[in-house]
N, CA and C atoms as an extended XYZ file, in Angstrom:
642
Properties=species:S:1:pos:R:3:atomname:S:1:resname:S:1:resid:I:1 pbc="F F F"
N       108.740      309.677      199.622 N   UNK     1
C       109.593      310.910      201.128 CA  UNK     1
C       108.197      311.848      201.605 C   UNK     1
N       107.936      312.761      200.569 N   UNK     2
C       107.157      313.638      201.166 CA  UNK     2
C       105.467      312.489      201.238 C   UNK     2
N       105.739      311.998      199.703 N   UNK     3
C       104.134      311.258      200.237 CA  UNK     3
C       103.516      310.650      201.659 C   UNK     3
N       105.406      309.907      202.672 N   UNK     4
C       105.028      309.563      204.285 CA  UNK     4
C       104.448      310.593      204.862 C   UNK     4
N       104.757      311.756      204.666 N   UNK     5
C       104.074      313.058      205.177 CA  UNK     5
C       102.938      313.261      205.032 C   UNK     5
N       102.301      313.327      203.604 N   UNK     6
C       101.042      313.516      203.009 CA  UNK     6
C       100.161      312.277      203.574 C   UNK     6
N       100.748      311.422      203.541 N   UNK     7
C        99.825      309.811      204.182 CA  UNK     7
C        99.501      309.781      205.484 C   UNK     7
N       100.199      310.665      205.841 N   UNK     8
C        99.866      310.264      207.440 CA  UNK     8
C        98.974      311.576      208.040 C   UNK     8
N        99.006      312.519      207.190 N   UNK     9
C        98.172      313.538      208.041 CA  UNK     9
C        97.035      313.408      207.499 C   UNK     9
N        96.980      313.036      205.579 N   UNK    10
C        95.361      312.670      205.105 CA  UNK    10
C        95.288      311.406      205.791 C   UNK    10
N        95.171      310.354      206.399 N   UNK    11
C        94.873      309.411      207.377 CA  UNK    11
C        94.366      309.916      208.203 C   UNK    11
N        95.042      311.209      209.304 N   UNK    12
C        94.133      311.724      210.115 CA  UNK    12
C        92.726      312.509      209.863 C   UNK    12
N        93.332      313.048      208.769 N   UNK    13
C        91.514      313.783      208.069 CA  UNK    13
C        90.492      312.811      207.854 C   UNK    13
N        91.044      311.309      207.359 N   UNK    14
C        90.224      310.310      206.726 CA  UNK    14
C        89.440      310.045      208.369 C   UNK    14
N        90.414      309.585      208.930 N   UNK    15
C        90.167      309.492      210.069 CA  UNK    15
C        88.941      310.435      210.993 C   UNK    15
N        89.156      311.146      210.995 N   UNK    16
C        88.563      312.524      212.034 CA  UNK    16
C        87.120      312.593      210.902 C   UNK    16
N        87.027      312.514      209.527 N   UNK    17
C        85.838      312.163      208.630 CA  UNK    17
C        85.217      311.054      209.247 C   UNK    17
N        85.403      309.945      209.045 N   UNK    18
C        84.877      308.820      209.391 CA  UNK    18
C        84.111      308.733      210.853 C   UNK    18
N        84.646      309.732      211.508 N   UNK    19
C        84.483      309.633      212.763 CA  UNK    19
C        83.020      310.443      212.708 C   UNK    19
N        83.249      311.933      212.353 N   UNK    20
C        82.102      312.669      211.934 CA  UNK    20
C        80.633      311.949      211.886 C   UNK    20
N        81.133      310.943      210.669 N   UNK    21
C        79.715      310.651      209.928 CA  UNK    21
C        79.121      309.153      211.085 C   UNK    21
N        80.057      308.877      211.639 N   UNK    22
C        79.457      308.052      212.686 CA  UNK    22
C        78.753      308.593      213.895 C   UNK    22
N        79.000      309.937      214.390 N   UNK    23
C        78.737      310.679      215.462 CA  UNK    23
C        77.692      310.979      214.646 C   UNK    23
N        77.321      311.937      213.897 N   UNK    24
C        76.230      312.176      213.172 CA  UNK    24
C        74.714      311.081      212.675 C   UNK    24
N        75.433      309.840      212.399 N   UNK    25
C        74.184      308.710      212.408 CA  UNK    25
C        73.710      308.464      213.873 C   UNK    25
N        74.720      308.698      214.825 N   UNK    26
C        74.079      308.544      216.267 CA  UNK    26
C        73.875      309.514      216.828 C   UNK    26
N        73.309      310.594      216.095 N   UNK    27
C        73.034      311.476      216.523 CA  UNK    27
C        73.634      312.233      217.932 C   UNK    27
N        75.107      312.250      217.727 N   UNK    28
C        75.908      313.167      219.050 CA  UNK    28
C        76.326      314.026      218.246 C   UNK    28
N        76.648      314.590      218.976 N   UNK    29
C        77.891      316.213      219.077 CA  UNK    29
C        78.835      315.961      218.188 C   UNK    29
N        78.501      316.882      217.161 N   UNK    30
C        80.268      316.645      216.091 CA  UNK    30
C        81.387      317.882      216.329 C   UNK    30
N        81.205      318.533      217.162 N   UNK    31
C        81.928      320.132      217.472 CA  UNK    31
C        83.341      319.543      217.271 C   UNK    31
N        83.506      318.295      218.595 N   UNK    32
C        85.001      318.187      219.150 CA  UNK    32
C        85.185      317.585      217.561 C   UNK    32
N        85.064      316.987      216.881 N   UNK    33
C        85.529      315.831      215.791 CA  UNK    33
C        85.793      316.997      214.306 C   UNK    33
N        84.373      318.037      214.513 N   UNK    34
C        84.546      318.434      213.312 CA  UNK    34
C        86.332      319.736      213.810 C   UNK    34
N        86.567      320.303      214.917 N   UNK    35
C        87.458      321.210      215.371 CA  UNK    35
C        88.810      320.755      215.038 C   UNK    35
N        88.936      319.104      215.391 N   UNK    36
C        89.796      318.162      214.639 CA  UNK    36
C        89.938      318.094      213.163 C   UNK    36
N        89.371      317.947      212.976 N   UNK    37
C        89.169      318.107      211.168 CA  UNK    37
C        90.096      319.318      210.657 C   UNK    37
N        89.546      320.330      211.105 N   UNK    38
C        89.645      321.591      211.083 CA  UNK    38
C        91.070      321.747      211.177 C   UNK    38
N        91.605      321.352      212.413 N   UNK    39
C        92.763      321.751      212.647 CA  UNK    39
C        93.649      320.756      212.038 C   UNK    39
N        93.480      319.461      211.426 N   UNK    40
C        94.429      318.875      211.014 CA  UNK    40
C        94.458      319.629      209.183 C   UNK    40
N        93.351      319.960      208.173 N   UNK    41
C        93.320      320.639      207.308 CA  UNK    41
C        94.192      322.093      207.346 C   UNK    41
N        94.055      322.923      208.300 N   UNK    42
C        94.858      324.407      208.691 CA  UNK    42
C        96.412      323.293      208.443 C   UNK    42
N        96.827      322.177      208.871 N   UNK    43
C        97.767      322.171      209.450 CA  UNK    43
C        98.618      321.250      208.064 C   UNK    43
N        97.317      320.730      207.466 N   UNK    44
C        98.351      320.036      206.017 CA  UNK    44
C        98.715      321.005      204.877 C   UNK    44
N        97.838      322.098      205.161 N   UNK    45
C        97.615      323.777      204.440 CA  UNK    45
C        99.541      324.147      204.385 C   UNK    45
N        99.504      324.199      205.841 N   UNK    46
C       101.357      324.841      206.236 CA  UNK    46
C       101.499      324.059      205.843 C   UNK    46
N       102.218      322.797      205.601 N   UNK    47
C       103.071      321.659      205.211 CA  UNK    47
C       103.445      321.634      203.771 C   UNK    47
N       102.173      322.003      203.537 N   UNK    48
C       101.964      322.490      201.659 CA  UNK    48
C       102.929      323.465      201.390 C   UNK    48
N       102.823      324.478      202.256 N   UNK    49
C       103.391      326.020      202.338 CA  UNK    49
C       105.186      326.189      202.335 C   UNK    49
N       105.249      325.040      203.342 N   UNK    50
C       106.992      324.884      203.765 CA  UNK    50
C       106.916      324.052      202.786 C   UNK    50
N       106.689      323.324      202.477 N   UNK    51
C       107.501      322.687      201.179 CA  UNK    51
C       107.118      322.585      199.981 C   UNK    51
N       106.151      323.453      199.793 N   UNK    52
C       106.328      324.288      198.297 CA  UNK    52
C       106.536      325.019      198.161 C   UNK    52
N       106.402      326.231      199.123 N   UNK    53
C       106.884      327.793      198.834 CA  UNK    53
C       106.117      328.259      199.210 C   UNK    53
N       107.253      329.769      199.759 N   UNK    54
C       106.000      330.966      200.500 CA  UNK    54
C       104.743      330.954      199.569 C   UNK    54
N       103.321      331.457      200.421 N   UNK    55
C       102.150      332.072      199.955 CA  UNK    55
C       102.550      333.091      198.403 C   UNK    55
N       103.843      333.997      198.984 N   UNK    56
C       104.323      334.967      198.310 CA  UNK    56
C       104.482      334.873      196.756 C   UNK    56
N       105.154      333.380      196.733 N   UNK    57
C       105.371      332.701      195.538 CA  UNK    57
C       104.234      332.174      194.731 C   UNK    57
N       103.317      331.939      195.182 N   UNK    58
C       101.886      331.567      194.538 CA  UNK    58
C       101.383      332.836      194.082 C   UNK    58
N       101.427      333.695      194.985 N   UNK    59
C       100.751      335.529      194.283 CA  UNK    59
C       102.162      335.595      192.973 C   UNK    59
N       102.618      335.656      193.421 N   UNK    60
C       103.970      335.905      191.844 CA  UNK    60
C       103.773      335.205      190.537 C   UNK    60
N       103.492      333.928      191.181 N   UNK    61
C       103.163      333.014      189.887 CA  UNK    61
C       101.648      333.249      189.242 C   UNK    61
N       101.040      333.731      190.190 N   UNK    62
C       100.011      334.784      189.343 CA  UNK    62
C        99.795      335.800      188.807 C   UNK    62
N       100.679      336.509      188.694 N   UNK    63
C       101.417      337.581      188.480 CA  UNK    63
C       100.441      338.853      188.841 C   UNK    63
N       100.511      338.815      190.201 N   UNK    64
C       100.113      339.654      191.341 CA  UNK    64
C       101.433      339.935      192.029 C   UNK    64
N       101.024      341.122      192.658 N   UNK    65
C       102.166      341.865      193.476 CA  UNK    65
C       101.848      340.773      194.617 C   UNK    65
N       103.223      340.049      195.837 N   UNK    66
C       103.235      339.513      196.567 CA  UNK    66
C       103.001      340.081      197.692 C   UNK    66
N       102.122      339.865      199.034 N   UNK    67
C       101.606      340.521      200.024 CA  UNK    67
C       102.718      340.080      200.615 C   UNK    67
N       103.101      341.110      201.863 N   UNK    68
C       103.602      341.110      202.918 CA  UNK    68
C       103.868      339.503      203.902 C   UNK    68
N       104.480      338.886      204.196 N   UNK    69
C       104.627      337.634      204.635 CA  UNK    69
C       104.076      337.907      205.838 C   UNK    69
N       103.010      337.356      206.595 N   UNK    70
C       102.028      337.809      208.402 CA  UNK    70
C       102.760      337.786      209.190 C   UNK    70
N       103.330      338.174      209.910 N   UNK    71
C       103.779      338.550      211.469 CA  UNK    71
C       103.415      336.925      211.714 C   UNK    71
N       104.692      336.201      211.954 N   UNK    72
C       103.925      334.902      213.080 CA  UNK    72
C       104.409      334.672      214.328 C   UNK    72
N       103.564      334.100      215.445 N   UNK    73
C       104.085      334.189      217.018 CA  UNK    73
C       104.923      332.685      217.028 C   UNK    73
N       106.032      333.278      218.120 N   UNK    74
C       106.709      332.498      218.553 CA  UNK    74
C       106.037      331.153      219.173 C   UNK    74
N       106.061      329.941      218.857 N   UNK    75
C       105.884      328.735      218.910 CA  UNK    75
C       106.058      328.391      220.071 C   UNK    75
N       104.751      327.893      220.571 N   UNK    76
C       104.676      327.146      222.304 CA  UNK    76
C       104.913      326.026      222.734 C   UNK    76
N       105.981      325.584      222.576 N   UNK    77
C       106.633      323.977      222.636 CA  UNK    77
C       105.189      322.907      222.420 C   UNK    77
N       105.207      323.259      223.937 N   UNK    78
C       103.777      322.435      224.524 CA  UNK    78
C       102.434      322.235      223.654 C   UNK    78
N       102.127      323.075      223.075 N   UNK    79
C       101.086      323.229      222.674 CA  UNK    79
C       101.103      322.845      221.623 C   UNK    79
N       102.548      322.640      220.990 N   UNK    80
C       102.782      322.198      219.727 CA  UNK    80
C       102.929      320.485      219.737 C   UNK    80
N       103.969      319.874      220.915 N   UNK    81
C       103.552      318.362      221.288 CA  UNK    81
C       101.753      317.714      221.201 C   UNK    81
N       101.387      318.726      222.062 N   UNK    82
C        99.819      318.219      222.029 CA  UNK    82
C        99.648      317.951      220.642 C   UNK    82
N        99.616      319.277      219.980 N   UNK    83
C        98.767      319.196      218.380 CA  UNK    83
C        99.777      317.838      217.616 C   UNK    83
N       100.604      317.292      218.008 N   UNK    84
C       101.450      316.929      217.083 CA  UNK    84
C       101.001      314.963      217.643 C   UNK    84
N       100.808      315.131      219.249 N   UNK    85
C       100.476      313.668      219.589 CA  UNK    85
C        99.079      313.382      219.167 C   UNK    85
N        98.198      314.627      219.138 N   UNK    86
C        96.878      314.181      218.393 CA  UNK    86
C        96.947      313.776      216.919 C   UNK    86
N        97.196      314.369      216.148 N   UNK    87
C        97.835      313.619      215.218 CA  UNK    87
C        97.884      312.195      214.561 C   UNK    87
N        99.045      311.795      215.426 N   UNK    88
C       100.063      310.751      215.585 CA  UNK    88
C        98.324      309.645      215.739 C   UNK    88
N        98.072      309.899      216.995 N   UNK    89
C        97.164      309.166      218.117 CA  UNK    89
C        96.128      309.072      216.884 C   UNK    89
N        95.403      309.700      216.348 N   UNK    90
C        94.219      310.008      215.457 CA  UNK    90
C        94.443      309.037      214.134 C   UNK    90
N        95.795      308.844      213.751 N   UNK    91
C        96.052      308.323      212.050 CA  UNK    91
C        96.891      306.964      212.814 C   UNK    91
N        97.150      307.043      213.669 N   UNK    92
C        97.261      305.008      213.710 CA  UNK    92
C        97.109      304.290      215.056 C   UNK    92
N        95.835      305.027      215.698 N   UNK    93
C        95.030      304.908      216.182 CA  UNK    93
C        96.107      303.869      217.836 C   UNK    93
N        97.069      305.297      217.881 N   UNK    94
C        97.996      304.912      218.817 CA  UNK    94
C        97.474      305.809      220.423 C   UNK    94
N        98.163      305.204      221.658 N   UNK    95
C        97.906      305.895      222.795 CA  UNK    95
C        99.167      306.731      223.113 C   UNK    95
N        98.943      307.947      222.716 N   UNK    96
C       100.038      308.819      222.941 CA  UNK    96
C       100.004      309.682      223.943 C   UNK    96
N       100.641      309.163      225.241 N   UNK    97
C       100.580      310.442      226.530 CA  UNK    97
C       101.326      311.093      226.549 C   UNK    97
N       101.016      312.864      226.536 N   UNK    98
C       101.551      313.659      226.914 CA  UNK    98
C       101.927      314.493      228.280 C   UNK    98
N       103.000      314.673      228.881 N   UNK    99
C       103.080      315.392      229.733 CA  UNK    99
C       103.802      317.097      229.582 C   UNK    99
N       102.985      317.895      229.728 N   UNK   100
C       103.759      319.203      229.458 CA  UNK   100
C       103.574      319.907      230.400 C   UNK   100
N       104.230      320.031      231.733 N   UNK   101
C       104.368      321.087      232.816 CA  UNK   101
C       104.754      322.344      232.286 C   UNK   101
N       105.114      323.063      231.484 N   UNK   102
C       105.774      324.314      230.889 CA  UNK   102
C       104.870      324.963      229.564 C   UNK   102
N       104.870      325.982      229.655 N   UNK   103
C       104.828      327.179      228.922 CA  UNK   103
C       105.999      327.348      227.904 C   UNK   103
N       106.549      327.238      227.277 N   UNK   104
C       107.813      327.904      226.484 CA  UNK   104
C       107.802      328.307      225.103 C   UNK   104
N       108.131      329.128      224.878 N   UNK   105
C       108.317      329.682      223.052 CA  UNK   105
C       109.894      328.998      222.778 C   UNK   105
N       110.148      329.094      221.825 N   UNK   106
C       111.092      328.571      220.916 CA  UNK   106
C       110.948      330.148      219.801 C   UNK   106
N       112.403      330.629      219.240 N   UNK   107
C       112.157      331.057      217.707 CA  UNK   107
C       112.548      329.954      216.569 C   UNK   107
N       111.844      329.501      216.331 N   UNK   108
C       111.476      328.698      215.077 CA  UNK   108
C       110.332      328.210      214.749 C   UNK   108
N       110.345      327.807      212.880 N   UNK   109
C       109.114      327.925      212.230 CA  UNK   109
C       108.249      327.260      213.116 C   UNK   109
N       106.866      327.283      213.164 N   UNK   110
C       105.992      326.516      214.029 CA  UNK   110
C       105.806      325.580      213.043 C   UNK   110
N       105.436      325.495      211.539 N   UNK   111
C       105.244      324.388      210.811 CA  UNK   111
C       106.404      323.218      210.969 C   UNK   111
N       107.658      323.686      211.012 N   UNK   112
C       108.958      323.003      211.252 CA  UNK   112
C       108.483      322.287      212.291 C   UNK   112
N       108.906      323.005      213.683 N   UNK   113
C       108.286      322.839      215.260 CA  UNK   113
C       107.380      321.617      214.859 C   UNK   113
N       106.212      321.586      214.246 N   UNK   114
C       105.535      320.332      214.168 CA  UNK   114
C       105.978      319.059      213.953 C   UNK   114
N       106.690      319.788      212.695 N   UNK   115
C       106.761      318.598      211.463 CA  UNK   115
C       107.618      317.626      212.165 C   UNK   115
N       109.106      318.620      213.143 N   UNK   116
C       109.346      317.426      213.819 CA  UNK   116
C       109.420      316.948      214.895 C   UNK   116
N       108.624      317.601      215.829 N   UNK   117
C       107.868      316.369      216.656 CA  UNK   117
C       107.327      315.024      216.217 C   UNK   117
N       106.146      315.692      215.344 N   UNK   118
C       105.279      314.832      214.796 CA  UNK   118
C       106.066      313.768      214.486 C   UNK   118
N       106.919      313.609      213.522 N   UNK   119
C       108.036      312.618      213.257 CA  UNK   119
C       108.617      311.952      213.882 C   UNK   119
N       108.995      312.186      215.065 N   UNK   120
C       109.629      311.731      216.113 CA  UNK   120
C       108.727      310.621      217.063 C   UNK   120
N       107.181      311.387      217.183 N   UNK   121
C       106.225      310.658      217.674 CA  UNK   121
C       105.673      309.618      217.169 C   UNK   121
N       105.711      309.792      215.737 N   UNK   122
C       105.206      308.490      214.614 CA  UNK   122
C       105.738      307.948      214.623 C   UNK   122
N       107.200      308.136      214.518 N   UNK   123
C       107.953      307.056      214.877 CA  UNK   123
C       108.282      305.657      215.640 C   UNK   123
N       107.980      306.671      216.547 N   UNK   124
C       107.847      305.863      217.832 CA  UNK   124
C       106.441      305.145      218.257 C   UNK   124
N       105.389      305.561      217.771 N   UNK   125
C       104.407      304.758      217.105 CA  UNK   125
C       104.287      303.967      216.607 C   UNK   125
N       104.992      303.613      215.253 N   UNK   126
C       104.932      302.656      214.814 CA  UNK   126
C       105.981      301.614      214.929 C   UNK   126
N       106.631      301.789      216.000 N   UNK   127
C       108.039      300.456      216.339 CA  UNK   127
C       108.341      300.478      217.726 C   UNK   127
N       107.311      301.415      218.387 N   UNK   128
C       108.008      301.463      219.741 CA  UNK   128
C       107.183      300.699      220.948 C   UNK   128
N       106.379      299.098      219.981 N   UNK   129
C       105.591      298.322      220.876 CA  UNK   129
C       104.095      298.638      221.216 C   UNK   129
N       103.245      297.862      221.864 N   UNK   130
C       101.858      298.247      221.859 CA  UNK   130
C       101.829      298.684      223.459 C   UNK   130
N       102.906      299.301      223.786 N   UNK   131
C       102.848      299.925      225.464 CA  UNK   131
C       102.059      301.450      225.179 C   UNK   131
N       102.061      302.370      223.585 N   UNK   132
C       102.095      303.631      223.812 CA  UNK   132
C       103.608      304.134      223.622 C   UNK   132
N       103.254      305.396      223.651 N   UNK   133
C       104.609      306.261      223.722 CA  UNK   133
C       104.020      307.256      224.389 C   UNK   133
N       105.235      307.724      225.413 N   UNK   134
C       104.759      308.678      226.359 CA  UNK   134
C       106.096      310.525      225.327 C   UNK   134
N       105.259      311.441      225.778 N   UNK   135
C       106.323      312.328      225.585 CA  UNK   135
C       106.085      313.688      226.361 C   UNK   135
N       107.229      314.149      226.955 N   UNK   136
C       107.739      315.045      228.314 CA  UNK   136
C       108.108      316.206      227.792 C   UNK   136
N       107.639      317.519      227.840 N   UNK   137
C       108.239      318.830      228.010 CA  UNK   137
C       108.777      319.462      229.046 C   UNK   137
N       110.030      319.767      229.029 N   UNK   138
C       110.510      320.013      229.837 CA  UNK   138
C       111.699      321.286      230.063 C   UNK   138
N       111.694      322.049      230.701 N   UNK   139
C       112.286      323.683      230.161 CA  UNK   139
C       113.291      323.363      231.430 C   UNK   139
N       114.447      324.087      230.863 N   UNK   140
C       115.519      324.370      232.185 CA  UNK   140
C       116.079      325.861      231.674 C   UNK   140
N       115.134      326.622      232.564 N   UNK   141
C       115.152      327.929      232.340 CA  UNK   141
C       117.250      328.597      232.419 C   UNK   141
N       117.581      327.918      233.298 N   UNK   142
C       119.155      328.231      233.997 CA  UNK   142
C       119.940      328.264      232.642 C   UNK   142
N       119.534      326.747      231.807 N   UNK   143
C       120.646      326.581      230.354 CA  UNK   143
C       119.688      326.853      229.579 C   UNK   143
N       118.166      328.024      229.462 N   UNK   144
C       117.937      328.445      227.869 CA  UNK   144
C       117.612      327.817      227.514 C   UNK   144
N       117.142      326.714      227.617 N   UNK   145
C       116.512      325.617      226.842 CA  UNK   145
C       114.927      324.760      227.408 C   UNK   145
N       114.786      323.614      226.441 N   UNK   146
C       113.575      323.449      226.444 CA  UNK   146
C       114.005      321.854      225.518 C   UNK   146
N       113.387      320.739      226.831 N   UNK   147
C       113.926      319.824      226.118 CA  UNK   147
C       111.896      318.965      226.014 C   UNK   147
N       112.326      318.412      224.492 N   UNK   148
C       110.991      317.224      224.399 CA  UNK   148
C       112.162      315.833      224.482 C   UNK   148
N       111.135      314.631      224.835 N   UNK   149
C       111.902      313.578      224.801 CA  UNK   149
C       110.229      312.586      224.889 C   UNK   149
N       110.498      311.986      223.740 N   UNK   150
C       109.806      310.668      223.520 CA  UNK   150
C       110.140      309.431      223.774 C   UNK   150
N       108.976      308.967      224.503 N   UNK   151
C       109.781      307.390      225.065 CA  UNK   151
C       108.584      306.307      224.540 C   UNK   151
N       109.312      305.312      224.188 N   UNK   152
C       108.608      303.696      223.511 CA  UNK   152
C       109.333      302.871      224.107 C   UNK   152
N       108.836      301.510      223.826 N   UNK   153
C       109.041      300.055      224.600 CA  UNK   153
C       109.668      299.458      223.168 C   UNK   153
N       109.931      299.852      222.385 N   UNK   154
C       110.319      299.530      221.391 CA  UNK   154
C       111.949      298.325      221.461 C   UNK   154
N       112.368      298.611      220.729 N   UNK   155
C       113.411      297.718      220.195 CA  UNK   155
C       114.981      298.275      220.091 C   UNK   155
N       114.921      299.665      220.085 N   UNK   156
C       115.643      300.378      219.950 CA  UNK   156
C       116.361      300.556      218.595 C   UNK   156
N       115.710      299.962      217.381 N   UNK   157
C       116.241      299.884      216.171 CA  UNK   157
C       116.057      301.185      214.758 C   UNK   157
N       115.468      301.989      215.805 N   UNK   158
C       115.101      303.093      214.838 CA  UNK   158
C       115.818      304.423      215.092 C   UNK   158
N       116.272      305.096      213.918 N   UNK   159
C       116.955      306.354      213.669 CA  UNK   159
C       115.353      307.028      214.489 C   UNK   159
N       116.047      308.406      215.246 N   UNK   160
C       115.190      309.252      215.039 CA  UNK   160
C       114.841      310.588      213.604 C   UNK   160
N       113.485      310.361      213.913 N   UNK   161
C       112.794      310.909      212.972 CA  UNK   161
C       112.072      309.866      211.772 C   UNK   161
N       112.870      308.948      211.731 N   UNK   162
C       111.896      307.636      210.736 CA  UNK   162
C       113.080      307.790      209.684 C   UNK   162
N       112.864      307.567      208.645 N   UNK   163
C       113.357      307.671      207.191 CA  UNK   163
C       112.585      308.575      206.241 C   UNK   163
N       113.958      308.969      205.312 N   UNK   164
C       113.366      309.601      204.296 CA  UNK   164
C       113.131      310.969      204.197 C   UNK   164
N       112.108      312.240      204.315 N   UNK   165
C       111.492      313.181      204.641 CA  UNK   165
C       111.682      313.494      206.043 C   UNK   165
N       111.131      312.019      206.794 N   UNK   166
C       111.102      312.412      208.074 CA  UNK   166
C       112.167      312.861      208.631 C   UNK   166
N       113.763      312.165      208.447 N   UNK   167
C       115.044      311.886      209.009 CA  UNK   167
C       115.273      313.929      208.627 C   UNK   167
N       114.700      314.207      207.310 N   UNK   168
C       115.518      315.138      206.868 CA  UNK   168
C       115.070      316.950      207.290 C   UNK   168
N       113.121      316.387      207.691 N   UNK   169
C       112.217      317.565      208.485 CA  UNK   169
C       113.290      317.596      209.498 C   UNK   169
N       113.330      316.785      210.387 N   UNK   170
C       114.062      316.917      211.789 CA  UNK   170
C       115.378      317.877      211.404 C   UNK   170
N       116.487      317.169      210.981 N   UNK   171
C       117.801      317.258      210.706 CA  UNK   171
C       117.535      318.973      210.169 C   UNK   171
N       117.074      319.468      209.163 N   UNK   172
C       116.393      320.436      208.723 CA  UNK   172
C       116.768      321.384      210.124 C   UNK   172
N       115.439      321.509      210.459 N   UNK   173
C       114.667      322.279      211.480 CA  UNK   173
C       115.707      322.290      212.544 C   UNK   173
N       116.448      320.969      213.035 N   UNK   174
C       117.737      321.671      214.035 CA  UNK   174
C       118.733      322.532      213.719 C   UNK   174
N       118.936      322.520      212.749 N   UNK   175
C       120.256      323.145      212.127 CA  UNK   175
C       119.468      324.281      211.937 C   UNK   175
N       118.187      324.663      211.671 N   UNK   176
C       117.914      326.333      211.471 CA  UNK   176
C       117.517      326.647      212.831 C   UNK   176
N       117.541      325.857      213.824 N   UNK   177
C       116.544      326.352      215.484 CA  UNK   177
C       117.644      326.448      216.159 C   UNK   177
N       118.866      325.563      215.264 N   UNK   178
C       119.981      326.120      216.548 CA  UNK   178
C       120.109      324.314      217.778 C   UNK   178
N       119.105      323.665      217.865 N   UNK   179
C       119.163      322.958      218.138 CA  UNK   179
C       119.839      321.763      218.528 C   UNK   179
N       119.520      320.467      219.264 N   UNK   180
C       120.401      319.434      218.825 CA  UNK   180
C       119.138      317.952      219.316 C   UNK   180
N       119.542      316.944      218.813 N   UNK   181
C       119.119      315.679      219.359 CA  UNK   181
C       120.024      314.851      219.917 C   UNK   181
N       119.494      314.087      220.442 N   UNK   182
C       120.132      312.085      221.301 CA  UNK   182
C       119.260      311.286      221.391 C   UNK   182
N       120.111      310.343      221.605 N   UNK   183
C       119.072      309.317      221.619 CA  UNK   183
C       119.640      307.952      222.741 C   UNK   183
N       119.216      307.079      223.674 N   UNK   184
C       119.652      306.492      224.578 CA  UNK   184
C       118.322      305.810      225.078 C   UNK   184
N       118.715      304.510      225.168 N   UNK   185
C       118.201      303.472      225.505 CA  UNK   185
C       116.838      303.539      226.933 C   UNK   185
N       116.434      302.908      226.931 N   UNK   186
C       115.375      303.165      228.053 CA  UNK   186
C       115.351      302.119      229.252 C   UNK   186
N       115.336      302.883      230.302 N   UNK   187
C       115.290      301.781      231.669 CA  UNK   187
C       114.373      300.741      231.240 C   UNK   187
N       114.515      299.276      231.464 N   UNK   188
C       113.182      298.709      231.635 CA  UNK   188
C       112.815      298.047      230.132 C   UNK   188
N       113.990      298.393      228.649 N   UNK   189
C       113.722      298.220      227.406 CA  UNK   189
C       112.903      299.631      226.800 C   UNK   189
N       113.340      299.950      225.426 N   UNK   190
C       112.943      300.681      224.693 CA  UNK   190
C       113.878      301.984      224.688 C   UNK   190
N       113.411      303.181      223.827 N   UNK   191
C       113.937      303.985      223.257 CA  UNK   191
C       113.489      305.141      224.018 C   UNK   191
N       114.501      306.249      224.508 N   UNK   192
C       114.462      307.903      224.557 CA  UNK   192
C       114.573      308.334      223.624 C   UNK   192
N       114.093      309.746      222.878 N   UNK   193
C       114.536      310.292      221.872 CA  UNK   193
C       113.844      312.127      222.137 C   UNK   193
N       115.157      312.714      222.104 N   UNK   194
C       115.111      313.913      222.563 CA  UNK   194
C       115.689      314.829      221.804 C   UNK   194
N       115.141      316.124      222.032 N   UNK   195
C       115.443      317.686      221.095 CA  UNK   195
C       115.223      318.456      222.188 C   UNK   195
N       116.444      319.214      221.630 N   UNK   196
C       116.781      320.487      222.861 CA  UNK   196
C       116.781      321.468      221.862 C   UNK   196
N       116.123      322.483      222.572 N   UNK   197
C       115.992      323.676      221.854 CA  UNK   197
C       115.832      324.784      222.394 C   UNK   197
N       117.119      326.020      221.977 N   UNK   198
C       117.267      327.130      222.915 CA  UNK   198
C       115.659      327.840      223.167 C   UNK   198
N       115.967      328.084      224.338 N   UNK   199
C       114.224      328.618      224.556 CA  UNK   199
C       114.115      330.365      224.002 C   UNK   199
N       113.383      331.033      223.620 N   UNK   200
C       113.421      332.499      223.062 CA  UNK   200
C       113.874      333.088      224.346 C   UNK   200
N       114.978      334.048      223.857 N   UNK   201
C       115.821      335.238      225.200 CA  UNK   201
C       114.838      335.851      225.733 C   UNK   201
N       113.522      336.446      225.269 N   UNK   202
C       112.795      337.393      226.589 CA  UNK   202
C       111.454      336.757      226.577 C   UNK   202
N       111.473      335.564      226.621 N   UNK   203
C       110.163      334.813      227.606 CA  UNK   203
C       110.974      333.758      228.298 C   UNK   203
N       110.578      333.944      229.910 N   UNK   204
C       110.461      332.709      230.635 CA  UNK   204
C       109.312      331.747      230.841 C   UNK   204
N       109.838      330.320      230.754 N   UNK   205
C       108.951      329.430      230.801 CA  UNK   205
C       107.579      329.406      231.923 C   UNK   205
N       106.706      329.302      231.853 N   UNK   206
C       105.600      329.565      232.566 CA  UNK   206
C       105.414      328.165      233.192 C   UNK   206
N       104.781      327.671      233.886 N   UNK   207
C       104.294      326.619      234.431 CA  UNK   207
C       103.041      326.650      234.231 C   UNK   207
N       102.613      325.108      234.247 N   UNK   208
C       101.146      324.409      233.540 CA  UNK   208
C       100.434      323.977      234.312 C   UNK   208
N        99.361      324.218      234.956 N   UNK   209
C        99.409      322.552      235.513 CA  UNK   209
C        98.425      321.498      234.605 C   UNK   209
N        98.569      321.117      233.752 N   UNK   210
C        98.173      320.630      232.708 CA  UNK   210
C        99.340      318.943      232.341 C   UNK   210
N        98.728      317.968      232.274 N   UNK   211
C        99.214      316.801      232.108 CA  UNK   211
C        97.987      316.134      230.760 C   UNK   211
N        98.419      316.246      229.960 N   UNK   212
C        97.465      315.564      228.844 CA  UNK   212
C        97.848      314.099      228.600 C   UNK   212
N        96.768      313.504      228.191 N   UNK   213
C        96.532      312.040      227.729 CA  UNK   213
C        95.949      312.365      226.596 C   UNK   213
N        96.491      312.063      224.902 N   UNK   214
C        95.490      311.891      224.117 CA  UNK   214
C        95.661      310.329      223.407 C   UNK   214
C-alpha cells in the first residue's frame, strides 16, 4: 500500500535524475530539472512526515525537547494541482493537461491535499487510455467551495483514488477537510472524478490568467 506511493514518488525522482544526467552530457541547462528534483525530494519528505509522524515525534525519540510546530500557510488548490500533475507526468511519462483559472485556498493539510489529488490523477493516467488526463480547477464563491475535476478516456472501471493506500488517503483527506467526491461518466467515453472542498472562509478566489499544460 504505502509502497505504491513511494514507488511513484521515487520514479519521479529517478526520471528527473536521468534527465539531469542527459542534459549534463549534452551541455544543456540543468536548472529546470534540478528544481524539479528538489521539489520532488521535498514532497517525498513531507509524505514521510505525514505518514510516519510529526517531526516533533522524531525529536522526542532523540531525547530532546519537541520544537513548536511551524505555521503552515493554507494551500492553494490550483498550485497544488499543478504540482501533483507534474509528479504524475514525470513518473509515468504521461500527458496531464491542467486548466486552473482560479486561485483558491482551503483549510486542509497541504501534504494530504497534494496526495489526494495526485492519487486521482495517477489513477486516471494509469487506466484512462492514451489520450492523457485533463484536470480542471473550478471555484464557486457563492457556494463557498472549490472543485477539482479529473477527466480521462478510460473504461470507467476504476474507483476514485485507485486502490489500497491511495483510496485510504483520498477518504481520510475528505473526512478531515469536510469535502466530498463524485464520479460520473464522461460524454464520449471515459470517467470524470471530482473533489469538492470548502473554501477558506476569509479567502476570496482570485482569477488567474493561466492554463498549464504539463
